[in-house]
C-alpha positions as CSV (number, residue, x, y, z in Angstrom):
1,M,-8.3,10.1,81.0
2,S,-8.8,12.6,78.3
3,I,-6.5,13.3,75.4
4,S,-6.7,15.5,72.3
5,K,-7.1,14.2,68.8
6,L,-3.6,15.5,68.0
7,E,-2.1,13.6,71.0
8,A,-3.9,10.5,69.8
9,V,-2.3,10.9,66.3
10,K,1.1,11.5,67.9
11,R,0.8,8.2,69.9
12,Q,-0.4,6.3,66.8
13,L,2.6,7.5,64.7
14,N,5.0,6.8,67.5
15,C,3.7,3.3,67.8
16,A,3.9,2.8,64.0
17,V,7.5,3.9,64.0
18,R,8.3,1.5,66.8
19,L,6.7,-1.3,64.8
20,V,8.7,-0.4,61.7
21,V,11.9,-0.4,63.6
22,L,11.1,-3.8,65.0
23,Q,10.2,-5.0,61.5
24,E,6.7,-6.0,62.5
25,D,3.9,-6.9,60.1
26,C,3.1,-4.1,57.6
27,I,-0.7,-4.5,57.7
28,P,-1.2,-3.1,61.3
29,I,1.4,-0.4,60.6
30,F,-0.5,0.7,57.5
31,N,-3.7,0.7,59.5
32,I,-2.3,2.8,62.3
33,V,-0.7,5.3,60.0
34,Y,-3.8,5.6,57.8
35,S,-5.9,6.2,60.9
36,A,-3.6,9.0,62.0
37,L,-3.7,10.5,58.5
38,S,-7.5,10.4,58.4
39,V,-7.7,12.3,61.7
40,V,-5.1,14.9,60.6
41,T,-6.9,15.4,57.3
42,D,-10.3,15.8,59.0
43,L,-8.8,18.4,61.4
44,A,-7.2,20.3,58.6
45,I,-10.4,20.4,56.6
46,K,-12.2,21.9,59.6
47,K,-9.5,24.5,60.2
48,K,-8.6,25.5,56.7
49,P,-11.0,24.0,54.1
50,E,-9.7,26.2,51.3
51,E,-6.1,24.9,51.8
52,I,-7.0,21.3,51.8
53,K,-8.4,21.3,48.3
54,F,-5.1,20.5,46.7
55,Y,-4.5,17.6,49.0
56,K,-7.8,16.1,48.2
57,E,-7.2,16.3,44.5
58,W,-3.7,14.9,44.8
59,D,-4.9,12.2,47.1
60,K,-7.6,11.1,44.7
61,K,-5.3,11.1,41.7
62,Y,-2.2,9.5,43.1
63,L,-3.1,7.7,46.3
64,G,-6.5,6.1,45.5
65,Q,-5.0,2.7,45.8
66,R,-4.3,3.3,49.4
67,H,-8.1,3.8,50.0
68,K,-8.7,0.3,48.6
69,Y,-6.5,-1.3,51.2
70,W,-8.0,0.9,54.0
71,N,-11.5,0.0,53.0
72,F,-10.6,-3.7,52.9
73,L,-9.4,-3.5,56.5
74,K,-12.3,-1.5,57.9
75,H,-15.4,-2.8,56.0
76,A,-15.7,-6.5,56.8
77,D,-19.5,-6.1,56.9
78,K,-19.5,-5.4,53.2
79,D,-17.2,-8.2,52.0
80,P,-16.7,-10.7,54.8
81,E,-15.2,-13.4,52.5
82,A,-12.5,-11.2,51.0
């Protein structure tokens, strides 16, 4: 079965919404949503790199804390005891 990256993002976000409605644990919801955001951002950079500059600056300035949580979840090899 082959799906596009945008279809995968759509499925991730649909799943995250279902988990929110069911009041499930916020950690997997965050992980799913951030994964989807990463894919969308990467695709946007490839399609219109000049238009993504604002997002990157805004993201670094205001949403940097979010990266801390994301890295915690995906880099167990660097800090296995955290």
